[in-house]
C-alpha positions as CSV (number, residue, x, y, z in Angstrom):
1,X,22.9,-13.3,31.4
2,X,25.5,-14.3,28.8
3,X,27.1,-11.4,26.7
4,X,26.8,-11.4,23.2
5,X,26.8,-9.2,19.9
6,X,23.1,-7.4,19.1
7,X,21.8,-8.1,16.1
8,X,21.4,-4.9,14.3
9,X,17.9,-5.7,13.3
10,X,14.8,-4.5,15.2
11,X,14.6,-8.0,16.3
12,X,17.9,-8.4,17.9
13,X,16.9,-4.8,19.5
14,X,13.6,-6.6,20.6
15,X,15.7,-9.9,22.0
16,X,18.2,-7.4,23.7
17,X,15.4,-5.6,25.4
18,X,13.5,-8.7,26.4
19,X,17.1,-10.2,27.6
20,X,17.5,-7.1,29.9
21,X,14.0,-8.1,31.7
22,X,14.3,-11.6,31.7
23,X,17.8,-10.8,33.5
24,X,15.8,-7.9,36.1
25,X,13.6,-10.9,36.6
26,X,16.1,-12.7,37.8
27,X,17.5,-10.6,40.4
28,X,20.6,-10.1,37.9
29,X,19.2,-6.7,35.8
30,X,19.5,-3.5,36.4
31,X,16.8,-0.9,35.9
32,X,18.9,2.1,35.1
33,X,20.3,0.3,32.4
34,X,16.7,-1.6,31.1
35,X,15.5,2.4,31.1
36,X,18.8,3.2,29.1
37,X,18.1,0.5,26.2
38,X,14.7,1.3,25.7
39,X,15.3,5.3,25.4
40,X,17.9,4.0,23.2
41,X,15.0,2.0,21.2
42,X,13.2,5.0,20.6
43,X,15.4,7.0,19.1
44,X,16.4,4.1,16.5
45,X,12.9,4.0,16.2
46,X,12.4,7.1,15.0
47,X,15.5,7.8,12.9
48,X,14.8,5.0,11.0
49,X,10.9,6.1,10.8
50,X,12.6,9.7,9.7
51,X,14.8,8.2,7.0
52,X,11.6,7.1,5.6
53,X,9.7,9.5,5.5
54,X,12.9,11.4,3.9
55,X,12.7,8.7,1.1
56,X,9.3,8.8,0.5
57,X,9.5,12.8,0.6
58,X,12.2,12.6,-2.2
59,X,10.8,9.6,-4.0
60,X,14.1,8.0,-3.5
61,X,14.4,4.5,-4.0
62,X,15.2,2.3,-0.8
63,X,18.2,0.0,-3.2
64,X,19.4,3.3,-3.8
65,X,20.6,4.1,-0.2
66,X,20.9,2.2,2.9
67,X,18.9,-1.4,2.9
68,X,15.2,-0.2,4.9
69,X,14.6,-4.0,5.1
70,X,17.4,-5.3,6.9
71,X,16.8,-2.6,9.4
72,X,13.3,-3.2,9.8
73,X,12.9,-6.9,10.2
């Protein structure tokens, strides 16, 4: 499996996870690495949802803070 930078988006995260599953199926993967990636993905998802809830509660526009669309793409 070639190492490349992961896009900092949910789509990039999905690709990284599938790359790890493919590596595991090909005999080159590491189950612990996949578990760690799954845990990180869950934390990233939780963080994005918490930020979205905070913006909604505060009435903050997305354009006034980080670009949420970039995080969710």
